[in-house]
MITI-572656 format. One line per 10 residues: number of its first residue (from 1); for each residue z, y, x of N, C-alpha, C. Coordinates in Angstrom, 1 decimal, decimal comma. Each point is the difference from the previous one (the first is absolute). Example, Ala and Ser with C-alpha at 12.3 -4.5 7.8 and 13.67 -1.06 7.14 Angstrom:
# MITI-572656
1	7,8 -5,7 13,2 0,0 1,2 -0,9 0,0 1,2 0,9 ~ -0,7 1,1 -0,4 0,0 1,1 0,9 0,8 1,1 -0,8
END
This chain:
# MITI-572656
1	0,0 -1,2 0,8 0,0 1,2 -0,8 0,0 1,3 0,9 ~ 0,8 0,0 1,0 0,1 1,1 0,9 -1,4 0,2 0,7 ~ -0,6 -1,1 0,4 -1,3 0,1 0,7 -1,1 0,6 -1,0 ~ 0,1 -0,4 -1,2 -0,9 0,5 -1,0 0,2 1,5 -0,2 ~ 1,2 0,5 -0,1 0,3 1,4 -0,2 -0,5 0,8 1,2 ~ 0,2 -0,5 1,2 -0,5 0,7 1,2 -1,5 0,1 0,0 ~ -0,7 -1,0 -0,4 -1,5 0,1 -0,1 -0,4 1,0 -1,0 ~ 0,6 0,0 -1,2 -0,3 1,0 -1,0 0,3 1,4 0,5 ~ 1,1 0,2 0,7 0,4 1,3 0,6 -1,1 0,5 1,0 ~ -0,5 -0,9 0,8 -1,0 0,4 1,0 -1,3 0,4 -0,8
11	-0,4 -0,8 -1,0 -1,2 0,4 -0,7 0,2 1,4 -0,7 ~ 1,2 0,2 -0,6 0,3 1,3 -0,6 -0,1 1,1 0,9 ~ 0,6 -0,1 1,3 -0,1 1,0 1,0 -1,4 0,3 0,4 ~ -0,8 -1,0 0,2 -1,4 0,1 0,4 -0,8 0,7 -1,2 ~ 0,3 -0,4 -1,2 -0,7 0,7 -1,1 0,4 1,5 -0,1 ~ 1,2 0,3 0,1 0,5 1,4 0,0 -0,7 0,8 1,1 ~ 0,0 -0,6 1,2 -0,6 0,6 1,2 -1,5 0,4 -0,3 ~ -0,7 -1,0 -0,6 -1,4 0,3 -0,3 -0,2 1,1 -1,1 ~ 0,9 0,0 -0,9 -0,1 1,1 -1,1 0,3 1,3 0,7 ~ 1,0 0,1 0,8 0,4 1,3 0,6 -1,0 0,4 1,0
21	-0,7 -0,8 0,6 -1,0 0,4 1,1 -1,3 0,4 -0,7 ~ -0,1 0,0 -1,3 -1,2 0,5 -0,6 -1,1 -1,0 -0,2 ~ 0,3 -1,2 0,1 -0,9 -1,1 -0,3 -0,6 0,1 -1,4 ~ -1,3 0,1 -0,1 -0,5 0,0 -1,4 -0,2 1,4 -0,5 ~ 0,5 1,0 0,7 -0,2 1,4 -0,6 -1,4 0,6 0,5 ~ -0,4 0,9 -0,9 -1,3 0,6 0,4 0,3 1,3 0,6 ~ -0,8 0,4 1,0 0,2 1,3 0,6 -1,3 0,8 -0,2 ~ 0,2 1,3 -0,1 -1,1 0,9 -0,2 -0,8 0,1 1,2 ~ -1,3 0,2 -0,1 -0,8 0,1 1,3 0,4 1,3 0,7 ~ 0,0 -0,1 1,3 0,3 1,1 0,8 -1,3 0,7 0,5
31	0,0 1,3 0,2 -1,2 0,6 0,5 -0,5 -0,6 1,3 ~ -1,3 0,0 0,2 -0,5 -0,6 1,2 -0,2 1,2 1,0 ~ 0,0 -0,4 1,3 -0,3 1,0 1,0 -1,4 -0,2 0,5 ~ -0,8 1,1 -0,1 -1,4 -0,2 0,3 -0,3 0,3 1,5 ~ -0,7 -0,8 0,6 -0,5 0,2 1,4 -1,5 0,3 -0,3 ~ -0,4 1,3 0,1 -1,3 0,4 -0,3 -0,9 0,1 1,2 ~ -1,2 -0,5 -0,1 -1,0 0,1 1,1 -0,4 1,5 0,1 ~ -0,4 0,4 1,2 -0,4 1,4 0,1 -1,1 0,4 -0,9 ~ 0,1 1,2 -0,6 -1,0 0,5 -0,9 0,2 -0,4 -1,4 ~ 1,1 -0,7 -0,3 0,2 -0,4 -1,4 1,3 0,5 -0,5
41	0,5 1,1 0,6 1,3 0,6 -0,5 -0,3 0,6 -1,4 ~ 1,0 -0,1 -0,9 -0,2 0,5 -1,3 0,1 1,5 -0,2 ~ 0,5 0,7 1,0 0,2 1,4 0,0 -0,7 0,7 1,2 ~ -0,8 1,0 -0,3 -0,8 0,7 1,0 0,7 1,4 0,2 ~ 0,1 0,4 1,2 0,5 1,4 0,3 -1,2 0,9 -0,3 ~ 0,3 1,0 -0,9 -1,1 1,0 -0,3 0,2 1,2 0,9 ~ 1,2 0,5 0,0 0,3 1,2 0,9 1,5 0,0 0,4 ~ 0,2 0,5 1,2 1,4 0,4 0,5 -0,2 1,4 0,4 ~ 0,6 1,0 -0,8 -0,2 1,4 0,3 1,3 0,7 0,3 ~ -0,1 0,9 1,0 1,2 0,8 0,3 -0,4 0,9 1,2
51	0,9 1,0 0,2 1,1 0,4 -0,9 -0,6 0,8 -1,2 ~ 0,7 -0,2 -1,1 -0,4 0,6 -1,3 0,9 1,2 -0,2 ~ -0,7 1,2 -0,3 0,8 1,2 -0,2 0,8 -0,1 -1,3 ~ 1,0 0,8 -0,2 0,6 0,9 0,9 0,7 -0,8 1,1 ~ 0,0 0,5 1,2 0,5 -0,7 1,2 1,5 0,0 -0,1 ~ 0,6 -1,1 0,4 1,4 -0,2 0,0 0,5 0,0 1,4 ~ 1,0 0,9 0,3 0,5 0,0 1,4 0,7 -1,3 0,4 ~ 0,5 -0,8 -0,9 0,6 -1,3 0,3 -0,9 -1,1 0,5 ~ -1,3 0,2 -0,4 -1,0 -1,0 0,3 -1,2 0,1 -0,9 ~ -1,1 -0,6 0,4 -1,2 0,1 -0,8 0,0 -0,8 -1,3
61	-0,7 0,5 -1,0 -0,2 -0,8 -1,2 -1,3 -0,8 0,1 ~ 0,0 -1,3 -0,2 -1,1 -0,9 0,1 -0,3 -0,6 -1,4 ~ -1,3 -0,1 -0,3 -0,4 -0,7 -1,2 -0,8 -1,2 0,3 ~ 0,3 -1,1 -0,6 -0,7 -1,3 0,2 -0,7 -0,4 -1,3 ~ -1,3 -0,3 0,0 -0,7 -0,4 -1,2 -0,5 -1,4 0,3 ~ 0,3 -0,9 -0,9 -0,5 -1,4 0,1 -0,8 -0,4 -1,2 ~ -1,0 -0,9 0,1 -0,8 -0,5 -1,1 0,1 -1,5 -0,1 ~ 0,2 -0,5 -1,3 0,0 -1,4 -0,2 -1,4 -0,5 0,0 ~ -0,4 -0,8 1,0 -1,4 -0,5 0,1 0,0 -1,5 -0,3 ~ 1,1 -0,5 -0,6 0,0 -1,4 -0,4 -0,3 -0,1 -1,5
71	0,0 -1,2 -0,5 -0,2 -0,2 -1,5 1,3 -0,2 -0,7 ~ 1,1 0,1 0,7 1,3 -0,2 -0,5 0,8 1,3 0,0 ~ 0,7 0,4 -1,1 0,8 1,2 0,0 1,2 -0,2 1,0 ~ 0,4 1,2 0,6 1,1 0,0 0,9 1,2 0,5 -0,7 ~ 1,1 -0,7 0,1 1,2 0,4 -0,8 1,2 0,6 0,8 ~ -0,2 0,0 1,4 1,0 0,7 0,8 -0,7 0,3 1,3 ~ 0,4 1,2 0,6 -0,7 0,5 1,2 0,8 0,9 0,8 ~ 0,2 -0,3 1,2 0,7 0,8 1,0 -0,7 0,0 1,3 ~ -0,1 1,1 0,7 -0,6 0,0 1,3 1,0 0,6 1,0 ~ -0,2 -0,4 1,3 0,8 0,5 1,1 -0,9 0,6 1,0
81	0,1 1,3 0,3 -0,8 0,7 1,0 0,7 0,1 1,3 ~ -0,5 -0,6 1,0 0,7 0,0 1,3 -0,3 1,2 0,9 ~ 0,7 1,1 -0,3 -0,1 1,2 0,8 1,3 0,2 0,8 ~ -0,2 0,5 1,2 1,2 0,3 0,8 0,8 1,1 -0,7 ~ 1,3 -0,1 0,1 0,9 1,1 -0,5 1,1 0,3 0,9 ~ 0,5 1,2 -0,2 1,2 0,4 0,8 1,2 -0,9 -0,3 ~ 0,7 -0,3 1,0 1,2 -0,9 -0,2 0,0 -1,1 1,0 ~ 0,8 -1,0 -0,3 0,1 -1,2 0,9 -1,3 -0,7 0,0 ~ -0,3 -0,8 1,1 -1,2 -0,8 0,1 0,0 -1,1 -1,0 ~ -1,2 -0,4 -0,3 -0,3 -1,1 -1,0 0,5 0,3 -1,4
91	-0,2 1,2 -0,4 0,3 0,4 -1,4 -1,0 -0,7 -0,9 ~ 0,4 -0,4 -1,2 -0,9 -0,7 -0,9 -1,1 0,9 -0,5 ~ -1,1 -0,5 -0,5 -1,1 0,8 -0,5 0,4 0,8 -1,2 ~ -0,8 1,1 -0,3 0,2 0,8 -1,2 -0,5 -0,9 -1,1 ~ 0,9 0,0 -1,1 -0,4 -0,9 -1,2 -0,6 0,9 -1,1 ~ -1,1 -0,5 -0,5 -0,6 0,7 -1,1 0,0 -1,0 -1,2 ~ 0,7 0,4 -1,1 0,1 -0,8 -1,2 -0,9 0,5 -1,1 ~ -0,9 -0,9 -0,4 -1,0 0,4 -1,1 0,6 -0,3 -1,3 ~ -0,4 0,8 -1,0 0,4 -0,2 -1,4 -0,8 -1,1 -0,7 ~ 0,2 -1,2 0,5 -0,8 -1,2 -0,5 1,1 -1,0 -0,4
101	-0,1 -0,5 -1,2 1,0 -0,9 -0,6 -0,7 -1,0 -0,9 ~ 0,7 -1,1 -0,4 -0,6 -0,9 -1,0 -0,4 0,8 -1,3 ~ 0,7 1,0 -0,4 -0,3 0,8 -1,2 -1,1 1,0 0,3 ~ -0,2 0,4 1,3 -1,0 1,0 0,4 -0,8 -0,6 1,2 ~ -0,7 -1,0 -0,2 -0,7 -0,7 1,1 -1,2 0,9 0,5 ~ -0,3 -0,2 1,3 -1,2 0,6 0,6 -1,2 -0,9 -0,3 ~ -0,8 0,4 -1,0 -1,1 -0,9 -0,4 -1,2 0,0 1,0 ~ -0,7 -1,1 0,0 -1,2 -0,1 0,9 -0,9 1,2 -0,1 ~ -0,4 0,5 1,1 -0,9 1,2 0,1 0,7 1,3 -0,1 ~ 1,3 0,0 -0,3 0,7 1,3 -0,1 0,7 0,3 1,3
111	0,4 1,3 0,2 0,7 0,5 1,2 1,4 0,5 -0,4 ~ 0,9 0,1 1,0 1,3 0,5 -0,2 0,3 0,8 1,3 ~ 0,8 1,1 -0,2 0,4 0,8 1,1 1,5 0,3 -0,1 ~ 0,6 0,2 1,2 1,4 0,5 0,1 0,1 0,8 1,2 ~ 1,0 0,9 0,0 0,3 0,9 1,2 1,4 -0,3 0,5 ~ 0,2 0,4 1,2 1,3 -0,2 0,7 0,1 1,1 1,0 ~ 1,2 0,7 0,1 0,2 0,9 1,1 0,6 -0,8 1,1 ~ -0,6 0,1 1,2 0,4 -0,7 1,2 1,0 0,8 0,7 ~ 1,2 -0,1 -0,4 1,1 0,8 0,6 0,2 -0,5 1,4 ~ -0,2 0,9 1,0 0,1 -0,4 1,4 -1,2 -0,7 0,5
121	-1,0 0,0 -0,7 -1,2 -0,7 0,4 -1,1 0,9 0,5 ~ -0,8 -0,4 0,9 -1,2 0,7 0,4 -1,1 -0,9 0,3 ~ -1,2 0,5 0,0 -1,2 -0,8 0,2 -1,1 0,8 0,6 ~ -1,0 -0,6 0,4 -1,2 0,6 0,6 -1,2 -0,4 -0,9 ~ -0,9 0,8 -0,1 -1,2 -0,3 -0,9 -1,0 -0,8 0,7 ~ 0,2 -0,3 1,3 -1,0 -0,8 0,8 0,5 -1,4 0,4 ~ 1,1 -0,4 -0,7 0,7 -1,3 0,4 0,0 -0,8 -1,3 ~ -0,1 -1,4 0,2 0,2 -0,9 -1,1 1,4 -0,4 -0,1 ~ 0,5 -0,3 -1,2 1,3 -0,4 -0,2 0,0 -1,3 -0,9 ~ 1,0 -0,9 0,2 0,0 -1,2 -0,9 0,5 0,3 -1,4
131	-0,7 -0,4 -1,0 0,5 0,1 -1,4 0,1 -1,4 -0,5 ~ 1,3 -0,4 -0,3 0,2 -1,3 -0,5 0,0 0,1 -1,6 ~ -0,8 -0,9 -0,6 -0,1 0,0 -1,4 0,7 -1,2 -0,6 ~ 0,9 0,2 -0,9 0,8 -1,1 -0,5 0,0 0,1 -1,6 ~ -0,6 -1,0 -0,6 -0,2 0,0 -1,4 0,1 -1,3 -0,7 ~ 0,0 0,0 -1,3 0,0 -1,2 -0,8 -1,0 0,1 -1,1 ~ -0,9 -1,1 -0,1 -1,0 0,0 -1,0 0,6 -0,6 -1,3 ~ -0,7 0,3 -1,1 0,5 -0,4 -1,3 0,2 -1,6 -0,1 ~ -0,8 -0,7 0,8 0,1 -1,5 -0,1 1,2 -0,5 0,9 ~ 0,7 0,9 0,6 1,2 -0,4 0,7 -0,2 -0,1 1,5
141	-1,2 0,2 0,5 -0,3 -0,1 1,4 0,5 1,3 0,7 ~ 0,8 -0,2 1,1 0,4 1,1 0,8 -0,9 0,2 1,2 ~ -0,3 1,2 0,3 -0,9 0,3 1,1 0,6 1,0 0,9 ~ -0,1 -0,3 1,3 0,5 0,9 1,1 -1,0 0,0 1,1 ~ -0,5 1,2 0,4 -0,9 0,1 1,1 0,0 1,4 0,5 ~ -0,6 0,2 1,2 0,0 1,3 0,6 -1,4 0,5 0,3 ~ -0,2 1,3 -0,1 -1,2 0,6 0,3 0,3 1,2 0,9 ~ -1,0 0,3 0,9 0,1 1,2 0,9 -0,6 1,1 -0,8 ~ 0,7 1,2 -0,1 -0,5 1,1 -0,7 0,1 1,3 0,8 ~ -0,9 0,9 -0,2 0,1 1,4 0,5 0,4 0,9 -1,1
151	0,9 1,0 0,4 0,4 1,0 -1,0 -0,9 1,1 0,2 ~ -0,7 0,4 -1,1 -1,0 1,1 0,0 0,6 1,2 -0,7 ~ -0,4 1,2 0,4 0,4 1,2 -0,6 -0,6 0,1 -1,4 ~ 0,8 0,7 -0,9 -0,6 0,1 -1,4 -1,2 0,9 0,0 ~ -0,9 -0,2 -1,0 -1,2 0,8 -0,1 0,3 1,4 -0,2 ~ -0,7 0,9 0,6 0,2 1,4 -0,2 -0,5 0,4 -1,4 ~ 0,7 0,9 -0,6 -0,4 0,4 -1,4 -0,5 1,4 0,0
END
């Protein structure tokens, strides 16, 4: 009788362990990370313009415009512009957050722009800078890639 109780107890412990470890539960699909071949990036850099008047003594104002060149809407979008800035070495890039959300996606063929004041930042118009593009497509695919960009002065009016 004691041997039978011990065997039942072992089976009960194993059964409870399987239940607690999530055996048989369904998980929601997680977004995939895309490794994109060159030339197939879903977002194209249209312009990187600066400094934009009125001039700010704390640093230049830069505007970045991107275009969705894919067939999938973009539901989140952030870029990082790698410009040297005053302060300690190895400062992170300047972050540009675009107003792109699941409720306000960037549709295929459309453009979006945002501006940022580069406090303590400076740049030259004859140098290229790395622009890291980080976004999520509506199908859940995450994209991260870098482009080299030149900052051009705004058009004279």
